[in-house]
N, C-alpha and C positions, 0 to 999 in steps of 0.2 A: 504493500500500500504506499509506504513512504517513498519507494523508488518510483512508483507511478506518479505520485504528487510532484516529486522532483522533476520528472520528465515534462509534466504539464507546465510547471513553473518556468522551466528553461525554455520550452517551446513558446510560452506566452511572452517571456522577456525578449526572445529572439524576434518574435513578431513585432513587438513594440519598437525594437531597434530598427528593423527594416522599414516600418512605416514612417518613423521619425526621420530616418535617413533619406527616404524618397521625398518626404514633404520638404525637408531642408533643401534638397536639390531643386524641387519645383519652385520654392520661394526664391532661391538665388537665380534660377533660370529666368523666371518672369521679371524679377527685379533688374536683370541685366538687359532687358529689352526696352527700347523706346518705340512705341507704336503710334506716336503722334501723327495724325492725319486730319484732313478736313472733317469737321463734325458740327453738330448743332450747338454744342456747348463744351466749355471747359469746366471741370468740377474740381475745386480745391478742397481736399479733405482736411478737416479742422485739426488743430493741435493747440498746445498751451499758449495763452497770452497773459500779459501782466499789465493790468490797468490800461488796456487798450493798445499795448505794444506787443506785437507778435514775438514769441520766443524765437531764438535763432533757428530752431528746427522748422517752425511754422514760416518764418521769413524765407527760408530756402525754398519751401514749397511755393510760396506766393511769388517769389522772384521768377521761378521757372514758369509758373502759370501765366504771369504777366508777359514774359517773353513770348510764350506761345500765342497769347492774344494779339500782341503787336505784330506777330508774324502772319496773322490772318487765319489761324487754325479754326477759330469759331467766333461767331458774333455775340455769343452769350457767355457770361462769366459768372459761375455759381460758387459762392462761398458758403461753407458749412461750419456748424459747431455751436453748441450752446454755452452755458456757464460751466466751466470745468471744476470749480471749487466753490464751496460755500463762502460767501462774502465777495465773490467777484462782482465788480461794478458794471462790467460789460461782457458781451459774449465773444467767443472766438470768431464767429461770423462777422460781427460788427467791427472788430479789430481788423479783420481781413479786408472788409469793404473799404475802410478808411485808408488802409495801406495801398490797396489796389488803385483807388482814386488818386492818391498822391503820386502813384507811378504812371498815371496817364490813362487808366481804364475809365471810360465814360460811365457816369453814374447810371445812365439809362441802360447800359449793357449788363449791369450787375443784378443778379437775383440772390436773395438771402435765405438760408435755412438756419435758424438760430435757436432751435429748441432741443437738438439732439445731444446725447451724452455718449453715444457709441457709434461705431462705423455702420452698424446695421441700421440704426435709427436715421443716420445721415442719408444713407442711400435709399432707404424706403421712401423718405420724404422727397428726395431729389427725383426719384422715379415718378412720383405723383406730379411734381412740378413740371417735369418734361412732358408728360402725357397731357396735362391740362393745356399746354401750349402747342400741342401737335408736334413736339420734338421727339427725336428717337435716339440719336447718337451722342456720345460724350467721350471726351478725353479726360481721364482721371489723373490728377496730380497728387502724389504723396511720396513717401520714402520708398526705397527699393524693397525692403522687407515687407512693406504693407500692401504692395501691389497685387499679389496673388489673391489674397482674401478679399480685397476691395473689388477686384474685377469679378470674382465669383458672385459676390453679393449683388453687385450692380446688374450682372446679366440675369440673375434670378429675378430681378425686378423688371425685366423686359427692356433694359437699356442696352443698346448696341455700344458696348464700352471698350475702350482701348486705354492702355496704360502708358503714362509718360512720367517716369520717376525722376525726381530731382537728383542731381549728382553732387550737389553742394551742401547737403545736410551735414551738420556737425558729426553725425553718426558715422559718416564715411571714413573719417580718420581715426576712429576709435574701435578697435577690434572687440574689446570687451562689450561695448554697447551694441555692436552688430550681433554678437552671440546672444546677448540678452534679448534683443528685439526679435531675433529668429525664434528663440524658445517661446517668447510671448505670442508670436504669430502661429506657431504650431499649436499652442493651447487655444488660441482664438479660432483657428480653423476647426479644431476638434469640437469646440463648443457650438460653432455654427452648424456643422454637419449633424451633430447629435441633438441639439436643442433649438437651432434657429436663432441663437443669440450670440453674445460675445462682447468683448471690449470695443 
């Protein structure tokens, strides 16, 4: 009996390692691809802001998205993210909107999703916003490790989605943070597939 249980445990552990390894490969593979192309909208996935100032990580996403907008990738610029912490005076989306306007994105081109706390919530609402306006395709902007999960969620919402990760995130020069973010995304994907939720 003990030998059988040991075999089962070893087989289970081996299965987990294989799945985690394959998922890590998929995260890195998707994050290494820039699929930017003409679309109906650019969607910037939210990240931390501090009293209206985007964090360095969020700023990197926004700078990349602004460059795409000025390159004529899409006429609509969608910013996302609610209040990340208790006591926040503004939302991630509002901070992103102000930043984008300062970088030359016309106010009329910007749509705001400012209630979400998770990637799932962001993209569910963005999917509805696009459908209401007869729009179908979007280029998603986030960090490399975040692209695989974001694209899966977006496509499940009926969005014809493509990923264009920023390459200037502070995470890019920090191996420890890259590993941490990859582990976070493996967990996020597992939660999404199993329960339809996640960070």
